[in-house]
C-alpha positions, 0 to 999 in steps of 0.5 A: 960669093959665087959667079951666079945669078939667083933668079926667083920666079913666082907663078903669079908674076910673069915667071917666063919673062923674069927668067928671060931677063935673068938669063940675059943678066947672067949673060952680061956677067958671064955667070951661071944661072940658078933658077928657083921656083918659089911656091909655098902651096905644098907647105900650106897643104901640109900644114892645113886642116886637110890632112887626108889622102885627098890633100896628099894627092893634091900636093903631089899634083902641085909638085909635079906641076911645079917641076913641069913649069921649071922644065918649060922655062929652062927649055925657053931660056936655054942658050949655048954657054949658059949653065942653068940649075933649078930648085923649088922652095916651098917654105913659108914665109916665102921671103925668109925662104928666099933669103935663106936660098940666097945665103946658101947660093951667095950670088952676085945678085938676086933677080925677082919679078915685081908688080904694083902694090896698093897703098893698103898692101904696102902698109902691111910690110908683108910682101916679099919685095919689101922683105927682101929689100930689108933683109937681103945681103945682096943686090936685088934686081926687081924685074918689070914687064917693060922690055929693054930697048936695044941700047938700054938706058940706065939711071943711077939715082944718087944722093951724095949729100944723104945724112946717113951716108957719111963716107959715100959708100952706097952712092959710089956703089950705085954709080959703079953698078950702073956704070958697069951695066951700061958698059956690059950692054952697050947702054947709056948711063944717066946720073940723077940727083934730086933735092928738095927745095927750101919751100918743100922742106919747111913752110917756116921758110916763108915766115917773117921774123923780126927784124928781117925776112928769111932770104928764101931765094938766096938760100935756094941758090946756095942749096942748088950750088952745094948740091951741084958741087957734090954731084959734079965731084961724084961725076968727075971721080967716076969719069961721067960726062957732064951731059949725063948729069941731071940735078933736079929740084923736087921730091924724089918720089915724084921726080924719079918716076917722071924722069925715068919715063921721060928718058925711056929708062930701062933700069934704075939703080938706087940704094936702100940705106941700113939703119945704124946698128941694124942689118935692115934697110930703110923702107920709107914712103919715098922708096915704096912710091918709087918702087911702085911707080918707076915703069922699068926694072929697078936694081936695089944696091945696099950698103954694108 
């Protein structure tokens, strides 16, 4: 793995803002910046039915515009000590080309802009963001337009009791990444764990069984205490102050975006869990909702 930040910019997704954020991240990690423009327009023209002199001229014009855009971005983000290299990827599907570029670059992490997706769009699973989370072997930093505060607030969204996380490796990775970012940028780290209350898990909890009724309140208290015990142990292992620990009941898809807004968060670090035996991450409805509705940058960590 090289000491490089790979930044993927797309013309339709605030490329200059993404590049500026990537440059700042590269500065935090004292890393080189590899800036890649992803635009499959030329590839489309080559494979379309317009195989003519006109289409070739259009393709040449597009290529020139791409190169000029990269030059403009580099000029805008260049600072002393930052090494920037550039390239253009034009292959389709774009997500596969991005993954291939990452494999070739072997970066510390990949930076890319993201925007809101409608439910219909998310259902297709064709958008680059979802494909990168599924396929990429490196941490993925999804940039949104919200600027960072002077002292960024970083939320580590963890689940130390996740059933697919037997050894706690992903949870520990999330904490270490979030803690490192907070230290590098002089920010504030918050540790968040949400859990579903018994009444949210199953309506059967309220049913009466003969000869007794399920003790919902007692079980709720035991659930809270168990989650708290695991979260406190995680915080203690990583030397995180008790004031930075937040345990909130409710569904993650609702709690995490609301918590991020209430704390004016700048970065949320969360995980994507690999299915057993498959090198693909789970992209469930909860993750999709969170990615779309969290107002700030999101760094997606991965397990091995």
